[in-house]
Phi, psi and omega in degrees: 000130179278137179266152175299145178245144173260119181241160177251128181293132180287341180269304187261347178081000181277150175280146176218156182267128173259093189295161179298324178294317177296321178299316179297318179299310181297317182295319181299325182265358178080019180278151176276167179299134183294147177261343184240152174289168183300321181296315180289327175297319179295319178299315179298318179296319180293335180282338182285146178294150179291155181100356175082359180283163178259349182253127180293141178277145175284155182270041181293141178268355181104175181239131178278128182222171174254128181300132180290341182265309187252348179083003181285144175286136180211168177244134178242150184275027180211170177263110181299144181277335179099343181266000181223152178291152177238134185243152171288170184299318181295314180293321179299315180296316182293322177293321180294317179295317181294330182269005180074022177082015182259010177080005176072023182261006178072026180295131178233147178269000000 
């Protein structure tokens, strides 16, 4: 039988109990012993961007460009480099469909 452990939170410095049930749960899933209490773990989790990524997304609204295929004004979620064509959503989809999903680069196996 596993005994409860008293651990010290690395963030707030408070002691917290790592129960035998929690230890079994962590061990079953291959998790390491927690460094933070539940409250500090929740704060850390809430600070991470949604989507599971570790890098925060910029709050960019996009860049207005002219589609290289049809000439329509559109907004893209990136800053074009200028050395490659930029397409509106409709033209991008039709090019992707026409190329078999390979991005139109002539990739062959």
